[in-house]
C-alpha positions in Angstrom: 0.0 -113.9 -42.4 2.3 -113.4 -39.0 1.4 -114.2 -36.3 2.2 -111.7 -33.2 1.7 -112.5 -29.5 2.2 -109.0 -27.4 3.7 -108.6 -23.9 3.9 -105.4 -23.3 3.6 -102.7 -20.4 1.0 -100.1 -20.5 1.9 -96.5 -22.5 1.7 -94.4 -25.0 4.3 -96.0 -27.0 2.9 -99.7 -26.7 -0.7 -97.9 -27.3 1.0 -96.7 -30.8 2.6 -100.1 -31.4 -1.1 -101.9 -30.7 -2.6 -99.6 -33.3 0.0 -99.7 -36.0 -0.3 -103.6 -35.8 -3.9 -104.0 -35.8 -3.8 -101.7 -39.2 -1.3 -104.5 -40.9 -3.5 -106.7 -43.1 -0.3 -109.3 -43.3 -0.2 -109.3 -39.1 -2.8 -111.1 -37.3 -2.3 -110.7 -33.0 -2.4 -114.2 -31.6 -4.1 -114.8 -27.7 -1.3 -117.1 -26.0 -4.5 -119.0 -24.3 -5.7 -120.1 -27.9 -2.5 -121.1 -29.9 -2.3 -124.5 -31.2 0.0 -125.6 -33.4 0.8 -122.6 -35.0 4.2 -121.0 -35.1 4.4 -117.3 -34.0 6.9 -114.4 -32.8 6.6 -112.9 -29.3 7.0 -108.6 -29.6 7.6 -107.3 -25.6 8.7 -104.2 -24.7 8.6 -104.0 -21.3 10.0 -107.0 -18.5 10.7 -110.0 -19.5 8.4 -111.4 -16.1 5.6 -112.9 -18.7 7.4 -114.3 -21.5 9.6 -116.4 -18.7 6.2 -117.7 -16.8 5.1 -118.9 -20.1 8.6 -120.0 -20.7 8.3 -122.5 -17.6 4.6 -123.1 -17.7 3.4 -124.0 -21.3 7.3 -124.9 -21.8 5.8 -126.9 -25.1 4.6 -123.5 -26.5 9.1 -123.2 -27.4 9.1 -125.2 -30.2 6.4 -123.0 -31.6 7.8 -119.0 -31.1 9.9 -118.1 -34.6 11.6 -115.5 -32.2 11.0 -113.1 -29.8 11.4 -109.7 -31.2 12.8 -107.3 -27.2 12.7 -104.2 -27.0 15.6 -103.6 -23.8 18.6 -103.9 -23.0 21.9 -102.5 -24.0 25.0 -103.4 -24.9 27.1 -100.1 -24.0 25.2 -97.8 -21.3 21.7 -98.0 -19.1 19.3 -95.4 -18.1 18.2 -96.8 -14.6 22.2 -97.3 -13.8 25.0 -96.4 -15.6 24.8 -100.4 -17.0 21.3 -101.2 -16.7 18.4 -100.8 -19.5 14.4 -100.2 -17.3 13.0 -103.4 -19.1 15.6 -105.7 -17.7 16.5 -104.0 -14.4 12.8 -104.3 -13.9 13.1 -107.9 -13.4 16.8 -109.7 -14.1 15.8 -112.7 -13.1 13.1 -113.5 -16.0 15.8 -111.7 -18.3 18.2 -113.8 -17.4 16.1 -116.9 -17.8 14.5 -115.8 -21.3 18.0 -115.2 -22.2 19.4 -118.4 -21.1 16.1 -120.4 -22.9 16.8 -121.8 -26.1 14.1 -119.3 -28.1 15.9 -117.0 -30.4 15.9 -113.5 -29.5 16.5 -110.2 -31.2 17.0 -107.5 -28.8 16.7 -104.0 -29.8 19.2 -102.7 -27.4 18.4 -98.9 -25.8 22.3 -98.0 -26.9 20.9 -98.5 -30.7 16.7 -97.1 -30.7 16.8 -94.3 -27.5 16.7 -92.2 -30.5 14.1 -93.1 -32.1 10.6 -91.2 -31.6 9.0 -94.2 -30.4 11.1 -97.9 -29.5 8.1 -100.0 -29.1 8.0 -99.5 -33.1 11.1 -101.2 -34.1 9.8 -104.8 -33.5 7.2 -104.0 -36.1 9.3 -102.5 -38.4 11.7 -105.5 -38.3 8.8 -107.4 -38.9 8.3 -105.6 -42.1 11.7 -105.8 -43.7 14.4 -107.0 -41.4 16.6 -106.1 -44.0 16.6 -102.1 -42.2 18.6 -103.6 -39.2 22.4 -104.5 -38.8 22.5 -107.4 -36.4 25.2 -109.3 -35.4 24.7 -113.6 -33.8 25.7 -113.3 -30.3 25.4 -114.7 -26.6 23.4 -112.7 -23.9 23.6 -113.5 -20.0 22.0 -110.7 -17.3 24.2 -109.5 -14.3 22.1 -111.1 -11.6 24.5 -110.8 -8.6 27.0 -107.4 -8.9 26.8 -104.4 -7.0 27.9 -102.3 -9.4 26.5 -104.0 -12.7 23.5 -105.2 -11.6 20.9 -105.9 -14.5 23.3 -105.4 -17.3 23.1 -107.2 -20.4 25.8 -109.0 -21.2 26.9 -109.5 -24.5 30.1 -111.2 -26.6 29.1 -109.6 -29.5 32.6 -107.1 -29.1 34.4 -109.9 -27.9 37.7 -112.2 -28.5 35.8 -114.1 -25.8 32.5 -116.4 -26.8 29.6 -117.3 -24.8 28.6 -121.2 -25.8 24.8 -120.6 -26.4 24.7 -118.3 -29.3 20.5 -118.4 -29.9 20.5 -113.9 -30.1 21.0 -111.5 -32.5 21.7 -108.2 -31.1 21.0 -105.1 -33.3 23.6 -103.0 -34.0 22.9 -100.6 -36.4 19.2 -99.1 -38.0 19.0 -97.4 -41.7 17.1 -94.8 -40.9 16.1 -93.3 -44.3 14.6 -96.7 -45.0 13.2 -96.8 -41.2 11.1 -94.0 -41.2 10.0 -94.8 -44.9 8.0 -97.7 -43.0 7.0 -95.7 -40.2 5.6 -93.8 -42.8 3.5 -96.1 -44.0 2.0 -97.3 -40.6 0.5 -94.1 -41.0 0.2 -92.8 -37.3 -2.1 -90.1 -35.5 
């Protein structure tokens, strides 16, 4: 059984995600304060503030996190500024801290997920069938100082220059036919 910790903003999309997860017999939601030695996955759809705080104050949990499935960021264009996505822009310093950590991160960027009916469901579909997603390993940093580029998630996925740290994966494409079949199986209302 897959153990999952959620770090979500209050929203209609996240309520739908929570409802869909609760219907899954192969996924168990966990409370971060009750985790013992088990491995678990973190799903974040919102700013990375809570996760950054956990990584700083409960650093022993880092080795237990299998992966972070993050709905946010972008490797193309933004929705808050021309280059920044709202979940990163809301707390760029926490986002930078998480991306610089050693945890495995899978980023479901705005430019790939914006046309989905509910972006928040992408990590749940990924847990069910990761082969639906085309992804590439990369380094990701967050611009924390630039006036024009503040909040941009900078990746090296399309660059000859490569960052040293490559513990992230970025979603590049989605097989929409298979994706929609999985979504339909969630029997959302």
